[in-house]
Backbone as a chain_set.jsonl record, in Angstrom:
{"seq": "MRDHRFAHAHASDYLDGELGPAERRRVERHTSVCPKCRQALESLRRTLTALRGLRSERRDDVAAGVIDRLRRAP", "coords": {"N": [[-47.922, -47.196, 12.518], [-47.569, -45.603, 10.253], [-46.096, -43.484, 11.273], [-43.664, -44.711, 11.861], [-42.69, -45.275, 9.3], [-42.58, -42.66, 8.296], [-40.683, -41.473, 10.027], [-38.385, -42.993, 9.432], [-38.139, -42.5, 6.677], [-37.565, -39.804, 6.646], [-35.359, -39.372, 8.204], [-32.666, -38.711, 7.506], [-32.991, -36.168, 6.34], [-33.976, -34.879, 8.589], [-31.742, -34.94, 10.336], [-30.021, -33.396, 8.841], [-31.175, -30.96, 9.066], [-33.145, -30.18, 7.3], [-35.892, -30.311, 7.356], [-39.184, -28.932, 7.687], [-40.765, -27.104, 10.414], [-43.105, -28.544, 11.347], [-42.762, -31.16, 10.327], [-40.351, -31.792, 11.512], [-41.044, -31.771, 14.245], [-42.778, -33.929, 14.169], [-41.073, -36.123, 13.654], [-39.463, -35.943, 15.965], [-41.386, -36.273, 17.991], [-42.251, -38.885, 17.474], [-39.848, -40.396, 17.705], [-39.357, -39.997, 20.357], [-41.027, -41.712, 21.675], [-40.688, -44.173, 20.536], [-38.508, -46.624, 20.812], [-37.092, -48.18, 18.923], [-37.059, -46.677, 16.524], [-35.799, -44.403, 17.52], [-33.295, -45.452, 18.139], [-32.457, -46.166, 15.559], [-32.296, -43.63, 14.39], [-30.268, -42.46, 15.954], [-28.174, -44.163, 15.308], [-27.85, -43.566, 12.601], [-27.101, -40.902, 12.904], [-24.599, -41.175, 14.211], [-23.208, -42.546, 12.198], [-23.21, -40.66, 10.08], [-21.729, -38.625, 11.297], [-19.261, -39.905, 11.625], [-18.601, -40.356, 8.936], [-18.393, -37.733, 7.984], [-16.162, -36.933, 9.387], [-14.202, -38.576, 8.247], [-14.164, -37.589, 5.652], [-13.172, -35.039, 6.084], [-10.618, -35.628, 7.128], [-9.483, -36.836, 4.909], [-9.396, -34.749, 3.048], [-7.51, -33.093, 4.264], [-5.251, -34.759, 4.117], [-4.937, -34.963, 1.343], [-4.492, -32.283, 0.648], [-2.105, -31.802, 2.06], [-0.436, -33.613, 0.749], [-0.396, -32.566, -1.866], [0.78, -30.067, -1.427], [3.278, -30.907, -0.486], [4.266, -32.209, -2.785], [4.407, -30.03, -4.542], [6.379, -28.52, -3.31], [8.577, -30.162, -3.673], [8.87, -30.172, -6.365], [10.724, -29.503, -9.386]], "CA": [[-47.083, -47.683, 11.426], [-47.229, -44.488, 9.366], [-45.036, -42.685, 11.882], [-42.404, -45.442, 11.671], [-42.26, -45.021, 7.911], [-42.236, -41.247, 8.172], [-39.42, -41.231, 10.737], [-37.295, -43.601, 8.661], [-38.011, -41.838, 5.374], [-37.104, -38.422, 6.799], [-34.283, -39.317, 9.2], [-31.509, -37.981, 6.982], [-33.387, -34.76, 6.237], [-34.066, -34.382, 9.961], [-30.387, -34.71, 10.845], [-29.412, -32.325, 8.05], [-31.9, -29.713, 9.317], [-33.862, -29.827, 6.08], [-37.338, -30.454, 7.524], [-39.914, -27.811, 8.252], [-41.07, -27.278, 11.837], [-44.114, -29.584, 11.601], [-42.157, -32.461, 10.054], [-39.319, -31.992, 12.535], [-41.752, -32.157, 15.471], [-43.335, -35.277, 13.986], [-39.972, -37.07, 13.863], [-39.077, -35.872, 17.377], [-42.457, -36.86, 18.799], [-42.248, -40.331, 17.29], [-38.637, -41.011, 18.26], [-39.388, -39.897, 21.821], [-41.824, -42.822, 22.221], [-40.38, -45.416, 19.823], [-37.08, -46.925, 20.999], [-36.488, -48.719, 17.703], [-36.793, -45.558, 15.611], [-34.801, -43.548, 18.173], [-32.011, -46.126, 17.956], [-32.1, -46.044, 14.139], [-31.907, -42.24, 14.165], [-28.955, -42.268, 16.583], [-27.197, -44.907, 14.511], [-27.6, -42.755, 11.408], [-26.357, -39.713, 13.344], [-23.202, -41.591, 14.426], [-22.625, -42.874, 10.893], [-22.959, -39.408, 9.359], [-20.627, -37.941, 11.983], [-18.027, -40.62, 11.271], [-18.304, -40.11, 7.523], [-17.926, -36.343, 7.848], [-14.794, -36.922, 9.9], [-13.331, -39.185, 7.238], [-14.057, -36.664, 4.528], [-12.296, -33.973, 6.532], [-9.261, -36.166, 7.189], [-8.998, -37.084, 3.554], [-9.054, -33.456, 2.452], [-6.245, -32.651, 4.848], [-4.199, -35.598, 3.552], [-4.757, -34.579, -0.061], [-3.869, -30.959, 0.626], [-0.714, -31.947, 2.496], [0.278, -34.3, -0.329], [-0.209, -31.625, -2.983], [1.776, -29.076, -0.996], [4.567, -31.597, -0.455], [4.71, -32.407, -4.179], [4.772, -28.725, -5.101], [7.661, -28.116, -2.72], [9.639, -31.003, -4.226], [8.92, -30.041, -7.831], [11.894, -28.728, -9.845]], "C": [[-46.665, -46.532, 10.504], [-46.097, -43.645, 9.944], [-43.682, -43.373, 11.804], [-41.854, -45.144, 10.281], [-41.815, -43.581, 7.736], [-40.879, -40.964, 8.82], [-38.236, -41.796, 9.962], [-37.067, -42.866, 7.342], [-37.399, -40.443, 5.492], [-35.943, -38.274, 7.782], [-33.094, -38.489, 8.718], [-31.817, -36.489, 6.865], [-33.491, -34.12, 7.624], [-32.676, -34.025, 10.488], [-29.672, -33.589, 10.104], [-30.105, -30.98, 8.255], [-32.724, -29.251, 8.136], [-35.379, -29.987, 6.178], [-37.934, -29.154, 8.045], [-40.269, -28.102, 9.703], [-42.057, -28.416, 12.131], [-43.53, -30.978, 11.396], [-41.106, -32.799, 11.108], [-39.96, -32.449, 13.848], [-42.304, -33.572, 15.358], [-42.263, -36.342, 14.213], [-39.594, -37.101, 15.344], [-40.118, -36.531, 18.279], [-42.423, -38.383, 18.697], [-41.015, -40.972, 17.93], [-38.579, -40.891, 19.782], [-40.164, -41.048, 22.457], [-41.509, -44.164, 21.576], [-38.883, -45.713, 19.936], [-36.394, -47.418, 19.729], [-36.143, -47.599, 16.714], [-35.763, -44.597, 16.199], [-33.405, -44.136, 17.987], [-31.546, -46.009, 16.504], [-31.624, -44.628, 13.828], [-30.524, -41.966, 14.759], [-27.854, -43.004, 15.826], [-26.839, -44.129, 13.248], [-26.79, -41.519, 11.771], [-24.875, -40.054, 13.545], [-22.503, -41.896, 13.105], [-22.283, -41.61, 10.122], [-21.803, -38.63, 9.982], [-19.294, -38.586, 11.623], [-17.637, -40.348, 9.824], [-17.81, -38.689, 7.298], [-16.489, -36.212, 8.332], [-13.814, -37.506, 8.909], [-13.108, -38.242, 6.071], [-13.095, -35.537, 4.878], [-10.846, -34.44, 6.587], [-8.689, -36.347, 5.799], [-8.599, -35.778, 2.883], [-7.713, -32.962, 2.973], [-5.081, -33.448, 4.269], [-3.902, -35.207, 2.111], [-4.047, -33.238, -0.14], [-2.4, -31.047, 1.021], [0.122, -32.615, 1.415], [0.567, -33.38, -1.499], [0.854, -30.599, -2.624], [3.167, -29.694, -0.976], [5.116, -31.786, -1.866], [5.133, -31.093, -4.823], [6.124, -28.261, -4.562], [8.825, -28.904, -3.316], [9.785, -30.857, -5.733], [10.118, -29.174, -8.232], [11.541, -27.311, -10.23]], "O": [[-45.53, -46.499, 10.03], [-45.243, -43.15, 9.208], [-42.655, -42.703, 11.692], [-40.681, -44.802, 10.126], [-40.795, -43.311, 7.102], [-40.03, -40.296, 8.23], [-37.198, -41.144, 9.85], [-35.925, -42.64, 6.943], [-36.783, -39.953, 4.545], [-35.586, -37.154, 8.149], [-32.579, -37.653, 9.461], [-31.002, -35.649, 7.245], [-33.133, -32.956, 7.805], [-32.468, -32.935, 11.022], [-28.816, -32.91, 10.672], [-29.681, -29.971, 7.691], [-32.978, -28.056, 7.985], [-36.08, -29.816, 5.18], [-37.278, -28.384, 8.746], [-40.092, -29.227, 10.171], [-41.852, -29.174, 13.079], [-43.773, -31.877, 12.2], [-40.989, -33.946, 11.54], [-39.487, -33.39, 14.485], [-42.3, -34.325, 16.331], [-42.511, -37.344, 14.884], [-39.423, -38.179, 15.914], [-39.774, -37.255, 19.214], [-42.548, -39.085, 19.701], [-41.133, -41.982, 18.622], [-37.823, -41.618, 20.427], [-39.986, -41.335, 23.641], [-42.014, -45.193, 22.024], [-38.079, -45.111, 19.224], [-35.229, -47.099, 19.493], [-35.055, -47.586, 16.139], [-34.946, -44.038, 15.467], [-32.45, -43.41, 17.713], [-30.363, -45.778, 16.252], [-30.657, -44.446, 13.087], [-29.7, -41.306, 14.126], [-26.73, -42.513, 15.721], [-25.67, -44.044, 12.872], [-25.889, -41.128, 11.029], [-24.0, -39.311, 13.102], [-21.339, -41.543, 12.918], [-21.188, -41.496, 9.57], [-20.992, -38.042, 9.268], [-18.316, -37.892, 11.349], [-16.462, -40.134, 9.528], [-16.899, -38.47, 6.498], [-15.696, -35.468, 7.755], [-12.709, -36.988, 8.747], [-11.992, -38.116, 5.565], [-12.287, -35.13, 4.043], [-9.946, -33.728, 6.142], [-7.523, -36.035, 5.556], [-7.566, -35.716, 2.216], [-6.882, -32.472, 2.208], [-4.035, -32.877, 3.961], [-2.74, -35.131, 1.71], [-3.102, -33.078, -0.913], [-1.546, -30.431, 0.383], [1.267, -32.224, 1.188], [1.662, -33.414, -2.062], [1.731, -30.299, -3.434], [4.132, -29.062, -1.407], [6.299, -31.549, -2.111], [6.112, -31.052, -5.569], [6.919, -27.671, -5.295], [9.93, -28.378, -3.449], [10.74, -31.375, -6.312], [10.484, -28.237, -7.523], [12.416, -26.545, -10.633]]}, "num_chains": 1, "name": "protein.A"}
């Protein structure tokens, strides 16, 4: 039970590369034997990837809009 809590509590830090080696191994060891936690970690990974993509698209749209407005300005 403690490893379930640990894996869930540190999933975001794990994906962001913010855990030390021992903590990282603990998450990896647990998710290698626990399908439920592995699925939760993969779901979070997909969500973060999608959100990063949206943020990137939005920046491009904003930049293009600003450049367009500057070109049309008197």
